[in-house]
Residue frames relative to the residue before (quaternion, step in Angstrom):
aa qw qx qy qz dx dy dz
M 1.0000 0.0000 0.0000 0.0000 0.00 0.00 0.00
S 0.1452 -0.8090 0.5696 -0.0019 3.61 -0.76 1.16
S 0.4284 -0.6967 0.5181 0.2502 3.53 -1.14 0.68
A 0.6713 -0.4897 0.3653 0.4196 3.60 -1.21 0.33
A 0.6457 0.5272 -0.3389 0.4362 3.50 1.02 -0.82
Q 0.6757 0.4907 -0.3018 0.4600 3.55 0.97 -0.87
A 0.6124 0.5459 -0.3508 0.4516 3.53 1.10 -0.60
A 0.6504 0.5074 -0.3098 0.4728 3.57 1.10 -0.76
F 0.6478 0.5278 -0.3138 0.4509 3.49 1.08 -0.79
D 0.7278 0.4322 -0.2403 0.4751 3.53 0.96 -0.90
S 0.4997 0.6653 -0.4131 0.3703 3.69 1.18 -0.30
A 0.4451 -0.7076 0.4926 0.2420 3.57 -0.90 0.98
D 0.7576 0.3534 -0.1947 0.5130 3.57 1.07 -0.60
G 0.5552 0.6315 -0.3683 0.3965 3.53 1.30 -0.14
P 0.7327 -0.3716 0.2804 0.4964 3.65 -1.24 -0.18
H 0.3123 -0.7210 0.6041 0.1329 3.47 -1.30 0.74
F 0.1203 -0.8101 0.5738 -0.0038 3.44 -0.75 1.14
P 0.4531 -0.6651 0.4827 0.3454 3.71 -0.81 0.72
V 0.2218 -0.7256 0.6453 0.0883 3.51 -1.19 0.76
V 0.0863 -0.7988 0.5952 0.0154 3.59 -0.75 1.05
D 0.5389 -0.5828 0.4946 0.3539 3.51 -1.25 0.59
P 0.4855 -0.6786 0.4583 0.3061 3.60 -0.82 0.83
D 0.6216 0.5374 -0.3491 0.4506 3.57 1.02 -0.68
D 0.6145 0.5432 -0.3290 0.4681 3.58 1.11 -0.81
L 0.6819 0.5097 -0.2695 0.4501 3.52 0.85 -1.09
A 0.6254 0.5425 -0.3148 0.4642 3.59 1.10 -0.73
E 0.6454 0.5227 -0.3137 0.4602 3.46 0.95 -0.89
H 0.6353 0.5076 -0.3419 0.4710 3.63 1.00 -0.67
Y 0.6094 0.5614 -0.3075 0.4679 3.55 0.98 -0.91
W 0.6902 0.4725 -0.2709 0.4764 3.56 0.81 -1.12
N 0.6719 0.4845 -0.3377 0.4470 3.64 0.78 -0.72
M 0.6198 0.5300 -0.3312 0.4747 3.56 1.06 -0.74
Y 0.6840 0.4930 -0.2896 0.4530 3.58 0.96 -0.92
T 0.7232 0.4391 -0.2517 0.4699 3.62 0.89 -0.91
K 0.7330 0.4201 -0.2629 0.4659 3.64 0.86 -0.71
R 0.1206 -0.8443 0.5092 0.1156 3.47 1.15 -0.74
D 0.3924 0.7357 -0.4396 0.3339 3.51 0.99 1.04
R 0.7727 0.1398 -0.0685 0.6154 3.53 1.42 -0.07
V 0.3904 -0.7379 0.4987 0.2332 3.54 -1.07 0.64
E 0.7927 0.0726 -0.0688 0.6014 3.61 1.28 -0.26
Q 0.0221 -0.7823 0.6216 0.0330 3.57 -1.26 0.31
F 0.4102 -0.7200 0.5199 0.2076 3.51 -0.81 0.97
H 0.1121 0.8003 -0.5859 0.0612 3.65 -0.85 0.83
P 0.4636 -0.2529 -0.8307 0.1761 1.55 -1.47 1.96
E 0.7122 -0.4768 0.3433 0.3843 3.55 -1.26 0.47
S 0.5952 0.6137 -0.3406 0.3914 3.54 1.08 -0.66
L 0.6462 0.5279 -0.2948 0.4658 3.53 1.30 -0.46
T 0.3743 0.7383 -0.4758 0.2973 3.62 1.28 -0.04
P 0.3618 -0.7344 0.5215 0.2404 3.59 -0.69 0.91
Q 0.4358 -0.7061 0.5049 0.2379 3.47 -1.04 0.91
A 0.4726 -0.6799 0.4811 0.2879 3.66 -0.94 0.82
T 0.2504 -0.7678 0.5650 0.1691 3.60 -0.88 0.76
A 0.2888 -0.7625 0.5648 0.1268 3.56 -0.91 0.93
């Protein structure tokens, strides 16, 4: 049994969402926790919103 969200994710013509490796994501979280130099980080970087002027 599949959810509507999973069906949209799996659909060839539906929305496309980035998929990241959990180990890679965990490393980003760990770096943010230990360095404490930022409160958020977009991952993957291609999802970073562009500033509007």
